[in-house]
Backbone as a ProteinNet text record, in pm:
[ID]
protein_1_A
[PRIMARY]
LAWIWPASGAVATPFDEGKNKGLTITGKAGDPVLAAADGRVVYAGSGLRAYGNLVIVKHNATYLTAYAHNQTLLVKEDQVVRRGQKIAEMGASDAERVQLHFEIRRQGKPVDPAKLLPAR
[TERTIARY]
-665.4	-691.3	-641	-676	-671.5	-640.6	-507.4	-464.1	-452.4	-487.5	-439.6	-330.5	-251.4	-197.3	-301.4	-222.6	-331.8	-276.7	-188.8	-162	-88.4	-77.4	-20.3	128.1	164.6	279.7	378.7	529.1	632.4	711.1	744	786.3	920.1	905.2	1069.4	1174	1044.9	1125.8	1099.1	1147.3	1136.1	1113.9	1065.7	1033.8	1191.9	1176	1344.3	1299.8	1279.7	1245.3	1275	1426.6	1451.3	1432	1433.8	1410.5	1257.5	1212.2	1084.7	990.5	864.3	796.1	696	679.3	631.8	662.9	625.8	638.9	608.3	710.3	680.6	660.4	537.5	462.1	450.5	509.5	521.4	427.9	375.3	227.8	234.1	115.9	46.8	8.4	-4.9	-132.2	-244.8	-321.1	-435	-483.6	-381.9	-402.5	-466.8	-552.9	-601.8	-564.6	-605	-525.8	-620.4	-596.6	-733.6	-714.3	-799.9	-849.8	-790.7	-641.3	-591.6	-657.9	-737.1	-825.7	-1006.2	-1055	-1211.3	-1184.1	-1247.9	-1225.2	-1319.7	-1250.9	-1322.4	-1238.4	-1275.7	-1149	-1142.8	-1054.1	-1030.4	-983.5	-910.3	-889.2	-823.4	-887.5	-855.4	-896.5	-753	-720	-556.8	-498.1	-362.2	-324	-353.4	-313.7	-160.3	-123	-12.2	106.4	198.2	314.1	452.3	443.9	497.3	424.8	326.8	179.1	148.6	103.6	12.5	-65.9	-171.3	-309.7	-319.6	-360.7	-355.6	-499.1	-536.7	-587.4	-551	-639.9	-587.1	-734.2	-725.4	-808.9	-745.8	-875	-831.3	-929.4	-847.8	-925	-958.4	-908.7	-948.6	-898.6	-888	-798.7	-661.2	-607.8	-459.3	-384.3	-489.9	-395.4	-483	-434.1	-430.6	-358.4	-433.9	-309	-349.4	-205.7	-214.3	-169.6	-215.2	-229.9	-197.1	-59.2	-29.1	-3.8	36.6	97.6	-13	-165.2	-279.8	-304.2	-343.5	-384	-524.2	-611	-782.5	-831.2	-882.8	-922.9	-1111.2	-1128.4	-1233.9	-1317.5	-1289.8	-1336.7	-1349.2	-1477.9	-1473	-1453.1	-1425.1	-1360.4	-1503.7	-1475.8	-1604.9	-1659.4	-1610.4	-1656.9	-1636.6	-1719.5	-1647.2	-1623.6	-1476.5	-1447.2	-1437.1	-1440.6	-1419.6	-1275.4	-1236	-1059.4	-1138.8	-986.6	-1045.6	-1082.2	-1161.8	-1245.8	-1137.5	-1218.5	-1075.7	-1099.8	-1034.1	-1019	-929.1	-869.8	-791.9	-768.7	-684.9	-637.2	-479.1	-374.7	-252.4	-182.6	-113.5	-93	84.8	142.8	230.9	237.7	190.4	104.6	206.6	279.7	407.5	518.4	493.6	636.6	714.8	803.6	879.1	823.2	793.7	679	615.6	507.9	358.9	411.1	384.9	378.6	288.1	304.1	196.9	270.3	269.1	359.3	255.1	246.6	167.7	220.3	170.3	232.9	76.8	133.2	89.6	131.4	44.3	58.1	-20.4	118.5	39.6	42.6	-62.4	-61.7	26.4	15.3	88.2	231.7	244.6	393.2	397.6	474.6	500.1	554.4	517.8	533.3	563.3	664.4	659.4	605.9	485.1	355.2	416.8	535.7	591	561	583.4	538.8	353.5	262.1	141.4	113.1	140.3	75.6	116.8	-1	37.1	135.6	213.3	284.5	281.2	309.6	342.1	386.2
-514	-506.7	-316.4	-280.6	-130.7	-97.6	-128.6	-142.5	-29.7	-17	43.4	22.4	120.5	88	-4.4	-67.6	-148.3	-46.3	6.7	90.3	195.7	266.7	469	457.8	333.8	374.2	396.6	383.8	368	235.3	211	68	39.2	-28.6	-72	-179.7	-258.6	-390.7	-397.7	-311.2	-394.4	-568.8	-560.9	-697.1	-743.9	-888.1	-966.1	-1096	-1130.1	-1307.2	-1374.3	-1372.3	-1513.8	-1492.5	-1340.1	-1342.9	-1225.8	-1167	-1084.7	-1104.9	-1238	-1223.1	-1108.5	-1005.9	-887.6	-714.5	-672	-534	-553.6	-510	-485.5	-318.4	-259.6	-154.4	-121.1	20.6	66.2	121.4	138.3	170.1	179.4	225.3	202.7	66.6	28	-80.2	-14.2	-48.9	-40.4	55.5	61.3	150.4	59.8	130.6	70.1	-16.9	-159.3	-204.2	-253.3	-177.7	-180.9	-292.3	-325.8	-449.7	-341.9	-364.6	-337.1	-341.5	-450.5	-472.7	-484.1	-481.7	-556	-757.9	-831.1	-981.9	-1024.6	-1181.5	-1264.2	-1297.4	-1306.8	-1377.7	-1510.7	-1568.6	-1689.7	-1741	-1683.1	-1693.8	-1596.1	-1589.5	-1546.4	-1590.2	-1592.7	-1675.4	-1639.5	-1717.3	-1724.3	-1883.1	-1985.2	-2108.1	-2106.6	-1996.3	-1996.1	-2003.9	-2036.4	-2009.4	-1852.6	-1771.9	-1666.5	-1551	-1585.7	-1524.4	-1386.5	-1444.5	-1370.6	-1439.4	-1299.7	-1258.4	-1255.3	-1367	-1347.1	-1302.5	-1231.6	-1189.7	-1270.9	-1301.4	-1395.6	-1314.2	-1196.3	-1197.5	-1269.1	-1297.1	-1334.7	-1237.7	-1172.6	-1131.9	-1166.1	-1286.1	-1312.6	-1465.6	-1523.7	-1670.5	-1629	-1498.6	-1510.9	-1445.2	-1375.4	-1282.4	-1261.7	-1324.7	-1293.4	-1253.4	-1144	-1103.7	-1093.4	-1103.7	-1154	-1007	-1004.7	-903.7	-1004.7	-991.3	-1028	-934.6	-1044.6	-969.7	-843.9	-897.8	-791.8	-838.2	-719	-747	-791.8	-753.9	-770.7	-836.6	-899.5	-925.5	-864.4	-784.5	-764.1	-790.3	-912	-991.2	-1131.9	-1244.8	-1390.4	-1409.7	-1550.5	-1602.5	-1649	-1593.1	-1646.8	-1474.8	-1372.7	-1267.5	-1156.7	-1062	-1010.1	-886.6	-837.2	-703.3	-648.1	-483.1	-347.5	-349.7	-269.9	-156.1	-78.4	-65.9	36.1	15.2	-117.3	-152	-200.1	-176.4	-191.8	-327.9	-425.5	-569.7	-615.2	-522.2	-592.7	-430.1	-434.9	-325.6	-390.9	-297	-342.3	-388.1	-468.2	-532.7	-596.9	-680.1	-703.4	-889.4	-939.6	-1114.6	-1138.7	-1260.6	-1310.9	-1253.9	-1090.2	-998.1	-977.8	-876.4	-848.8	-680	-659.6	-477.4	-444.2	-388.5	-331.1	-319.9	-390.2	-377.8	-463.6	-417.7	-512.4	-571.4	-670.1	-762.5	-819.3	-744.2	-741.6	-822.1	-891.9	-982.5	-962.1	-957	-990.1	-1066.6	-1228.5	-1317.7	-1324.2	-1391.2	-1380	-1570.9	-1597.3	-1745	-1788.2	-1813.1	-1805.9	-1796.6	-1753.6	-1686	-1545.9	-1480.7	-1370.9	-1305.8	-1196.9	-1064.3	-943.5	-841.7	-717.8	-634.2	-575.1	-518.3	-393.1	-354.8	-168.9	-160.1	-258.2	-283.9	-242.9	-327.8	-312.8	-213.8	-131	-46.4	91.5	227.1	345.5	397.9	488.5	591	642.4	700.7	766.3	846.4
-3586.2	-3465.6	-3446.9	-3336.1	-3315	-3173.9	-3126.8	-3017.4	-2953.9	-2820.5	-2722.1	-2621.5	-2528.3	-2415.8	-2343.4	-2251.4	-2131.3	-1990.4	-2006.6	-1848.7	-1906.1	-1845	-1856.4	-1822.2	-1735.5	-1677.5	-1818.7	-1752	-1877.3	-1828.3	-1929.7	-2010.8	-1915	-1868.9	-1722.7	-1785.8	-1870.2	-1973.8	-2056.9	-2183.3	-2322.4	-2317.6	-2512.1	-2489.4	-2563.8	-2520.6	-2535.2	-2561.8	-2682.8	-2687.1	-2618.3	-2586.5	-2512.7	-2330	-2280.6	-2139.9	-2114.8	-2181.7	-2137.2	-2265.1	-2214.8	-2338.5	-2391.3	-2297.3	-2311.9	-2267.2	-2245.7	-2164.4	-2006.4	-1953.9	-1818.7	-1795.6	-1777.5	-1755.3	-1586.2	-1534	-1416.1	-1385.3	-1233.3	-1224.4	-1046.5	-1011	-887.7	-812.9	-716.6	-687.8	-713.6	-776.2	-811.9	-950.6	-1021.3	-1092.1	-1231.6	-1297.8	-1409.8	-1506.5	-1507.4	-1667.5	-1767.8	-1848	-1958.6	-2067.6	-2152.8	-2275.6	-2339.7	-2438.7	-2556.4	-2649.2	-2667.8	-2777.4	-2788.4	-2840.4	-2798	-2845.8	-2757.3	-2756	-2586.8	-2616.1	-2474.7	-2444.3	-2315.2	-2183.5	-2186.7	-2210.1	-2226.6	-2064.4	-2003.4	-1877.8	-1796.6	-1658.8	-1565.4	-1424.7	-1378.6	-1274.4	-1170.7	-1133.8	-1137.8	-1065.7	-1198.2	-1160.6	-1296.6	-1373.8	-1430.9	-1313.5	-1284.5	-1208.2	-1311.9	-1169.4	-1229.6	-1332.4	-1316	-1391.8	-1264.4	-1170.6	-1038.7	-1114.7	-1055.2	-1151.7	-1290.9	-1374.6	-1493.4	-1533.2	-1663.8	-1743.5	-1862	-1966.8	-2120.2	-2220.3	-2317.1	-2357.9	-2537.2	-2601.7	-2709.2	-2797.7	-2914.9	-2947.8	-3113.9	-3148.4	-3322.8	-3315.2	-3432.7	-3483.5	-3451.5	-3445.7	-3456.3	-3349.2	-3246.1	-3133.5	-2995.1	-2895.2	-2806.5	-2758.1	-2596.3	-2495.7	-2388.1	-2295.1	-2136.6	-2029.9	-1957.8	-1856.5	-1704.7	-1644.4	-1539.1	-1411.2	-1330.1	-1197.1	-1102.6	-1170.5	-1053.6	-1014.3	-926.9	-753.5	-766.3	-872.1	-893.8	-975.1	-1007.5	-1172	-1155	-1245	-1280.3	-1385.2	-1437.1	-1559.7	-1502.2	-1584.7	-1550.1	-1738.5	-1714	-1808.8	-1902.6	-2029.6	-2164.1	-2142.4	-2036.3	-2083.3	-2197.7	-2249	-2365.6	-2286.5	-2388.4	-2353.9	-2458.6	-2379.9	-2514.8	-2512.5	-2617.6	-2582.2	-2547.2	-2414.4	-2278.9	-2175.8	-2185	-2094.6	-1951.2	-1812.7	-1707.1	-1667.4	-1698.8	-1696.9	-1536.5	-1452.5	-1364	-1256.4	-1147.7	-1089.1	-1100.5	-1160.6	-1111.1	-986.3	-989.5	-836	-843.8	-758.9	-758.4	-743.5	-797.8	-804.7	-841.1	-755	-778	-851.3	-850.7	-885.5	-795.7	-815	-687	-662.1	-741	-744	-826	-811.5	-902.9	-995.3	-1098.1	-1235.1	-1302.5	-1454.1	-1536.6	-1633.5	-1643.6	-1766.2	-1843	-1984.3	-2089.1	-2213.8	-2252.3	-2381.9	-2486	-2621.1	-2730.6	-2782.8	-2812.1	-2902	-3039.8	-3158.4	-3299	-3276.9	-3340.3	-3344.5	-3209.5	-3091.5	-2954.1	-2948.7	-3039.5	-3038	-2955.3	-2887.1	-2838.1	-2922.3	-2949.4	-3056.4	-2950.7	-3044.2	-2937.5	-2930.5	-2853.9	-2848.9	-2937	-2847.4	-2900.3	-3025.4	-3105	-3254	-3328	-3222	-3256.9	-3164.9	-3071.5	-3010.9	-3049.7	-3085.6	-3109.1	-3021.3	-3076.1	-3071.2	-2943.1	-2812.9	-2702.9	-2658.8
[MASK]
++++++++++++++++++++++++++++++++++++++++++++++++++++++++++++++++++++++++++++++++++++++++++++++++++++++++++++++++++++++++

């Protein structure tokens, strides 16, 4: 997969297997949240505690990505999305400040997104 960064802000909290299962990326309320790769939306809602308004995109049999704490979701379940497509607007739902919590999961297990995303 050809990954892109889902948001342009700085990384506030790096991946830490025990504490942070993804990256926390800072931003302003309403900043665009982009699909990191082509895929299909398998979840869009607020039913997972501590993730706020959450989008989960399945990219293939191996990888999925999660985008948490959004103020607005712009996609629906089963929708096909393209890399770089705006899928949500950054917010602070279920978080102390405006941020994007971004996870990449390989076969269900969190991996460090910084190792897969392009250098910037």
